[in-house]
N, C-alpha and C positions, 0 to 999 in steps of 0.2 A: 504494500500500500504506500502510495506517495505521500510525503509530508505536505503540510500546508504551504511551506516555502517552495517546494518543487512544483506544486500545482499552480501557484501564482506565477513563477518564472516561466512555466510552460505556456500559460495564457498570454503573457507579455511577448513571448517569442513568436506567437502565432499571429500577432497584429501586423497588418501591412506596414511596411517601412516607408517612411518619407524619404524621397531622394533629394538630398541637398545639392545646391550648386556651390562649388567652391573652386578656387584656383588650384591647378595641378602642380605648378612650379613653386619654387621657394620665394618667388617674388609675386606681388600682386599686379593684376592687370587692371587697366582703367575700366573695362566693362564689367568688373565684379562689384562695383559700388564702393571700392576703396579709393583713397587718395592716390596721388601719383605713385607709380611702382617704387617700392622700397624694400630692402631686405627685412626679413621677419623680426630680427632683434630691434631695429629702429622703430618698426611699426608697433610692436608690443609695448616698448617703453613709452612711446607717445600716447598710446591708448591707456596705459596704466596710470600715467601721470595726469591724464585728463579726468580720471575718477578719484584723484587724491592720493594715489600710491607713488612710490619712488622706485626707479629701476636703474640698474647699473650693469655694464658688461665688464667682465674680468678675464684674465688670461689663464689663471691657474687656481687650484684650491688654496694655495698658500697666499695668493693675492686676496682671495676672499677672507681668509683668516686675518690678514693684516688690516683689511677694511673693517672687520668686526672689532678688532682691537682698538682702532682709532675711534670708532663710534662709541665703544664702551667707555673709553676714557673721557671723551667729550660729553657724553650723555649721562655719565655716572650710572651705567648699568651694573647692578650688583649680582643679580641672580639670572644666569643665562642657561636655558635648558636646551641641550642638544643630545639626542639619543643615539647618534651615529658614531661608531668608533673611528671610521676613517676621517671624517671631518673633525672629530675631537682631537686627533693627533695633530692636525694642522693648527687648530685653535690653541692647543697647548703650546706648540712651538712659537706662537705669536703672543704668548703670555695672557691668554684668555682662559679664565677658569670657568668651566661649565659643569653642570650637573647632568648626569645621564638618566637619572630616574625622576620622572615627573612628580612633583610634590602633590600629595593628596589634597592639600589646601588650595592648590592652584595659585599659590602666592609666588610668582616670579615675574621678572621684568620683561624678559625676551624669550621667545621660543624660536628655535631654528628648525625648520622642517624641509624635507624634500617634497616633491609633488609628482603627479602623474604626467602632466604636461602644462604648457603655457599657451593660452589661446590669444593669438595676435589680434583677431577681429575685435575682441572686447577688452583686451588687456586683463584677462582673467587667469587665475590659477586654478587648475583642475586638481583637486585633492581627493584622496580615497583612503580607506582604512588600511591599505597595504603598507602604509608608511608610519602611521601613528594613530593614537586614539583621537576622537573628535574634540575632547576637552581642550586640547592644545590650541585649537583654532578659536577659542573663545576666552580663555583665562588671562593670557598675558596682555600687557599694554602694547607691546610691539611684536609683530609677527614677521620674521625674516625667512624668506624662501630661497633655497639654493637649488639651481637647476642648470642642466647642460643645454647648450645651444641646440643639440639634437632633439630636445624635448619641445621645442617651439613648433606649434601647429597653426596653420592659417585659420581654421574655423573649429567650432565646437565638435562637429562630426569627426574630424581628424583626431581630436583629443580623446573622445570616447572610444574610437576605434583602436587606439593604442593601449588601452587598459588591458592588462593581463588577468585572466580569471574572472571571478565574480566577487568583488569586494562587498562587505556587508553594508557599506555606505560610501557615497561619494558626493562631491558638491563643487560648485564653482564659486570662487572667492573673487569678487570684483571690487577692488579698493578697500579702504578701511571700513570698519563697521560704523554705521550712521543711522540716524532716524530724525524725523521732523514731526513726529506724531503729536508732541506737546506744543501747542500754540504755534505750530509751523516754524519752530526754532530748531535749526540744525544742531544736533548733538553728536559729536564723534565718540566712538567707543561705547555706544549704548549697549550693544549686545555682543561685543567682541573687541579685538585689538583696535587701538586708536590709530595705529600706523601699520602699513604693509610695505615692506621693502623686499624687492626681488633682485637677486644677483644671478646673472646669466654667464656661466662659465663657457668660454669659447673653446676650451680644450677638450670638452666632452659632450 
């Protein structure tokens, strides 16, 4: 007998799929609705910054670690959560002290995560449970994403198509958390991080 989850997934898979239109190459074409043709990293950063995020390109993981070190000193980041051993080694070499276990209280300044892909069309980060729990995307004040240039995708369809397996959850993060529900006053960090910073590593 099939479980409830298997029955739901079977029904979802039987639905007719919508065919998206999206550029085949690594550069956008004018007839796709984008601006003038640009490489994906430049397009993604432009779209990300348009929704309040910050984006940077870097050449190596060590350059990423050095950037985090400078930000930590300037911004006085005290508790930085990074669950990845490989990134942790570079961060340690740059004198960045990180915790590998997420505090149960959710009391930390910065969370460093990876992602499934980066969506250039919307400047979004596609995240899923294969990398970390969902609390990490809501608890800290600052969310830092480390991604390789190969993870850049033109459109949402490409991002979902690149996901391996069936994660228990996934979601698109477009800029910092915000709301204007109360008296139409924009409040940053209402339901999640106040800042979203994305580093794109050109070496991977």
